[in-house]
Steps between C-alpha positions, in 0.01 A plus 500: 500500500482126491436367150145387444458151366278447199292252715447547869813370682561591865873576534578708803806728534475651855844376572652669190536831669826543670681806642811385332521362142705196467746463204354272239700195446474216245363177638754219552516264207617152406226297681285224369264396775153366431278703738155401381308253263142469431226637277422868415147564407358780292151561395356307213819295435655172607731531805871511415712260696836665567790527728665817628881491528672770699809643327545836664465638865557351838393131527180480698384141483177419333186701443225399742209576262359153434519307178235698309501875466272734296588810303323791676584787265779646276742797498659693221869432488600860555275533808628176642861620437444818680336320802780249524754784484336677792511174700865451434582866594262550799343197653650381824259202523435363154756309299532421128612174336484394135516187283373320202180309439509168327235246389475224760540238242537472124128427469418851638700700242200600280288630790814672634546671164131599482510646856814697412371623158172607658669754728763598254221596254335705782832659581472419864656312794266240661449575862445226772418691817553294813627786710207513738501123572870407459704817467588430139416664161614350167539675174518252206679649204398364157812387286589750240410799723731797445636561853599832638870554558418510874348156492782352288775643721341479837278196490630274223871574512696198382232341268605470141297652208382151392345431843344839516343454156392134520379472866221657697649687797377537857537790742430422872413774737486366852527575874780278634344452848153411365651274238693304766179463712311351210759248401401161637740304706449134498406369841669192636261248650635253759478149371192303618611255753444134408254351733541141610155331511389392842493114502161347550507308828450112444186397689562243780316172487222456757604305816455124496214420740599293802307163517 
């Protein structure tokens, strides 16, 4: 059964069923690509301005989820771990990527710490569910969370203990095709031609009357 989130979060797993189980492999590591920056809102608290830096998985560009997102619910780490494991083993459509979450500027550190501490005390991952609109679901992992061996080895391979302890982490569950569709491509506009003003005709003097 799909793990039930503590708050209503719509995460569909129809594509998880497969006639053949894939061998679970650790996500590629060694990346440092900023894939999103903006504010994360939670109820009754100031929004946290953060950036998400991809460290593991296949590079996918940027997350087309706008510059302000809202926490929609939360998952127990063990349930999230089981769900992610099933995606890695069975899903032919969804992909997993992972990374770290940092405060956007030095002035955001206190709000960042409060955000992380709130979910650490609850013992939950914060969930941002944009699957229906954008094909993306985010799990934000508070710093200091004791990760399962599966998450450490499969999602966060290559990250040192200091990073795992001092940074919030992010797990991205996405549909590659839908993610690509949602990423905006800058449109090139032809230059506006410079118009030469039409000269005003000089009025001719009236003819001199003949005596």
